[in-house]
VEXFIBA-143403 format. One line per field, with one value per residue (C-alpha): chain; x, y, z; residue number from 1. Coordinates in steps of 0.1 Angstrom, whole numbers. Example, Ala and Ser with C-alpha at 12.3 -4.5 7.8 and 13.67 -1.06 7.14 Angstrom:
// VEXFIBA-143403
ch	c(A|A)
px	c(123|137)
py	c(-45|-11)
pz	c(78|71)
i	c(1|2)
//
This chain:
// VEXFIBA-143403
ch	c(A|A|A|A|A|A|A|A|A|A|A|A|A|A|A|A|A|A|A|A|A|A|A|A|A|A|A|A|A|A|A|A|A|A|A|A|A|A|A|A|A|A|A|A|A|A|A|A|A|A|A|A|A|A|A|A|A|A|A|A|A|A|A|A|A|A|A|A|A|A|A|A|A|A|A|A|A|A|A|A|A|A|A|A|A|A|A|A|A|A|A|A|A|A|A|A|A|A|A|A|A|A|A|A|A|A|A|A|A|A|A|A|A|A|A|A|A|A|A|A|A|A|A|A|A|A|A|A|A|A|A|A|A|A|A|A|A|A|A|A|A|A|A|A|A|A|A|A|A|A|A|A|A|A|A|A|A|A|A|A|A|A|A|A|A|A|A|A|A|A|A|A|A|A|A|A|A|A|A|A|A|A|A|A|A|A|A|A|A|A|A|A|A|A|A|A|A|A|A|A|A|A|A|A|A|A|A|A|A|A|A|A|A|A|A|A|A|A|A|A|A|A|A|A|A|A|A|A|A|A|A|A|A|A|A|A|A|A|A|A|A|A|A|A|A|A|A|A|A|A|A|A|A|A|A|A|A|A|A|A|A|A|A|A|A|A|A|A|A|A|A|A|A|A|A|A|A|A|A|A|A|A|A|A|A|A|A|A|A|A|A|A|A|A|A|A|A|A|A|A|A|A|A|A|A|A|A|A|A|A|A|A|A|A|A|A|A|A|A|A|A|A|A|A|A|A|A|A|A|A|A)
px	c(95|85|47|53|64|34|1|-30|-23|-38|-56|-55|-89|-107|-134|-156|-181|-161|-156|-124|-112|-111|-78|-67|-52|-47|-19|-27|8|29|26|2|30|64|80|119|148|171|199|216|222|192|202|174|141|109|88|60|19|6|32|63|90|130|160|181|214|223|250|243|258|279|291|264|253|216|195|157|130|112|71|53|21|9|24|-3|-4|28|32|-2|20|50|71|84|106|135|141|154|186|206|233|219|224|194|173|140|112|81|65|78|65|58|59|92|122|136|105|94|61|80|63|91|126|153|168|209|195|178|143|118|94|59|56|23|-7|-12|25|38|72|93|131|129|106|79|99|117|87|76|44|19|-12|-35|-54|-90|-91|-115|-143|-167|-151|-144|-185|-176|-198|-192|-177|-139|-112|-123|-96|-117|-112|-105|-133|-145|-170|-194|-202|-222|-251|-232|-251|-232|-228|-210|-188|-180|-176|-140|-126|-123|-106|-69|-60|-21|-30|-52|-27|-3|-15|-28|-64|-87|-118|-154|-185|-190|-155|-143|-159|-148|-105|-85|-75|-86|-123|-135|-168|-170|-202|-206|-249|-267|-238|-214|-179|-167|-126|-106|-72|-72|-65|-71|-112|-135|-174|-203|-240|-258|-285|-312|-324|-339|-332|-308|-320|-336|-307|-279|-252|-235|-202|-175|-189|-224|-247|-255|-280|-282|-305|-306|-332|-329|-296|-282|-267|-284|-268|-281|-259|-274|-259|-227|-209|-179|-178|-165|-178|-143|-104|-108|-132|-166|-194|-214|-244|-251|-284|-264|-279|-255|-270|-248|-260|-231|-240|-224|-215|-225|-190|-185|-154|-171|-190|-211|-210|-238|-234|-266|-256|-284|-275|-298|-275|-248|-261|-289|-306|-294|-254|-251|-215|-208|-174|-163|-144|-130|-118|-80|-70|-58|-50|-59|-23|-19|-20|-2|-1|32|21|41|62)
py	c(-39|-40|-46|-80|-91|-70|-92|-103|-124|-152|-180|-188|-189|-200|-188|-212|-208|-234|-228|-210|-190|-153|-129|-99|-112|-141|-162|-165|-149|-180|-216|-239|-266|-260|-250|-251|-240|-213|-206|-169|-143|-112|-80|-58|-60|-43|-44|-29|-36|-52|-77|-79|-83|-91|-99|-127|-131|-165|-184|-210|-248|-226|-197|-171|-150|-141|-117|-130|-111|-129|-118|-124|-118|-82|-71|-81|-117|-119|-108|-128|-157|-147|-132|-97|-77|-79|-119|-104|-89|-77|-100|-131|-167|-186|-208|-204|-224|-210|-211|-200|-175|-187|-150|-141|-162|-140|-142|-161|-165|-174|-193|-205|-194|-211|-187|-181|-198|-229|-210|-215|-188|-188|-163|-170|-177|-216|-225|-255|-269|-275|-272|-283|-298|-284|-270|-251|-236|-199|-196|-178|-191|-157|-154|-142|-115|-113|-97|-104|-86|-54|-59|-39|-57|-50|-22|-33|-46|-79|-106|-125|-165|-178|-166|-199|-193|-220|-225|-190|-197|-171|-165|-174|-134|-133|-156|-144|-110|-120|-126|-87|-83|-72|-90|-80|-41|-41|-46|-24|-2|7|8|12|-14|-12|-28|-56|-70|-50|-67|-99|-99|-113|-78|-63|-45|-23|-7|26|40|76|77|81|64|35|41|11|10|-16|-16|-32|5|24|26|38|31|53|29|54|45|72|63|35|38|67|103|116|119|103|92|64|56|26|21|32|45|22|24|0|-11|-33|-65|-88|-83|-87|-58|-56|-34|-27|-11|4|28|6|18|-8|-30|-58|-83|-103|-98|-117|-90|-110|-80|-63|-38|-4|-27|-43|-53|-60|-68|-79|-94|-90|-115|-116|-141|-148|-145|-112|-131|-144|-123|-145|-124|-136|-114|-114|-100|-99|-89|-110|-99|-118|-142|-165|-165|-140|-153|-160|-153|-163|-160|-157|-129|-133|-109|-115|-77|-66|-33|-15|2|24|4|23|10|11|12|-16|-1)
pz	c(-55|-87|-99|-111|-76|-58|-61|-41|-17|10|-11|-44|-62|-95|-113|-107|-74|-50|-15|-4|29|28|40|26|-9|-28|-42|-75|-83|-71|-82|-62|-62|-69|-37|-32|-8|-2|14|15|36|42|22|31|52|42|74|63|53|28|24|45|22|22|-4|0|-15|-31|-47|-68|-73|-104|-82|-95|-73|-71|-53|-42|-36|-10|3|32|47|66|96|117|108|116|152|163|152|175|139|150|134|162|150|117|105|75|70|89|76|72|52|34|17|-3|-35|-66|-92|-130|-138|-124|-117|-85|-66|-36|-14|15|39|62|73|96|115|128|163|149|151|125|118|97|76|59|74|81|76|94|106|78|86|123|148|166|196|174|157|165|177|203|216|224|258|261|284|312|295|320|346|324|313|280|257|225|227|223|198|183|163|136|132|96|74|57|32|22|-21|-21|-45|-74|-105|-135|-141|-114|-116|-153|-141|-126|-160|-168|-133|-134|-101|-101|-112|-86|-59|-70|-50|-14|-25|6|1|4|21|23|18|42|71|60|67|95|107|139|144|176|179|196|213|202|213|183|165|162|151|138|131|110|113|75|55|89|79|100|95|107|117|124|156|156|120|100|68|50|45|9|-12|4|-21|-25|-17|-8|25|20|46|79|102|128|163|189|185|217|226|185|172|137|110|75|50|13|-12|-14|-50|-41|-72|-53|-33|-29|-38|-68|-87|-82|-91|-67|-78|-61|-53|-27|2|37|71|100|131|160|193|225|247|281|293|267|247|218|193|164|135|106|75|48|12|-9|-45|-73|-102|-78|-61|-68|-30|-3|3|44|58|93|117|154|168|200|227|225|241|207|200|172|152|124|86|68|39|14|-22|-41|-72)
i	c(1|2|3|4|5|6|7|8|9|10|11|12|13|14|15|16|17|18|19|20|21|22|23|24|25|26|27|28|29|30|31|32|33|34|35|36|37|38|39|40|41|42|43|44|45|46|47|48|49|50|51|52|53|54|55|56|57|58|59|60|61|62|63|64|65|66|67|68|69|70|71|72|73|74|75|76|77|78|79|80|81|82|83|84|85|86|87|88|89|90|91|92|93|94|95|96|97|98|99|100|101|102|103|104|105|106|107|108|109|110|111|112|113|114|115|116|117|118|119|120|121|122|123|124|125|126|127|128|129|130|131|132|133|134|135|136|137|138|139|140|141|142|143|144|145|146|147|148|149|150|151|152|153|154|155|156|157|158|159|160|161|162|163|164|165|166|167|168|169|170|171|172|173|174|175|176|177|178|179|180|181|182|183|184|185|186|187|188|189|190|191|192|193|194|195|196|197|198|199|200|201|202|203|204|205|206|207|208|209|210|211|212|213|214|215|216|217|218|219|220|221|222|223|224|225|226|227|228|229|230|231|232|233|234|235|236|237|238|239|240|241|242|243|244|245|246|247|248|249|250|251|252|253|254|255|256|257|258|259|260|261|262|263|264|265|266|267|268|269|270|271|272|273|274|275|276|277|278|279|280|281|282|283|284|285|286|287|288|289|290|291|292|293|294|295|296|297|298|299|300|301|302|303|304|305|306|307|308|309|310|311|312|313|314|315|316|317|318|319|320|321|322|323|324|325|326|327|328|329|330|331)
//
């Protein structure tokens, strides 16, 4: 795929400090209003991260052939909705619906695909049926595990709910910093992200107990963080890094993680700058039945926020397993 088709995914952001939702990327590369239907034949399938891609051969009313490049979301985000690789075959005659790009006349962010057997596949988070009725809509309803009987506490794989952020108290300089961010260039390569952004995705997370330290594994970019449980602060001379240095402690049954020494420059995927003085405090509280983990992040950085910014979510125990992300660069 060429660079003009690779972009940052999920929610189109503006430069104002309005509420928004978080996921892997943004759809700013595609039109918010121009949606079309296409009918054609699947010419190729790239089942890969960060975006599943298809090529669709079509024939226009004038008889002219055209190949469209269709972009869907990441593998986990499709499979959790019941959309798996075996549903699609090269040569299938399908209909698709999605958002066009004002930058590329052959690019479509595909949200819906009507399969040859009459079922309709959601190809973007939060899509709704377009071609068929709800009885032909491919979907799954996850089931919580019997976490209480397993009694593993937080030491399992968790699936986040949709992240929903309030209007955070950005400074004017933080909002202005987004103007210098090259959204498209940032998305043409698989560049692992740092704190605090790496905690705020829709991909699974796992806590692993290592005694004096905890391992926090994240499916996206196959990221692993170390939380030092035997320290109250970083050791002298510890360098900055994208994930920073994390120390943790149990306080009244709540896991509290304090992270500093972060040199990842962005709070989010739209280029809101943070400084190397940023402080991130994570709080994880387990429900009594052990199926829910309430998550609260407090981000303090006077250059970015007028006051500490608080972000909340709930992670659920659905029995997920972490799979390799194996990100493939756009080209």
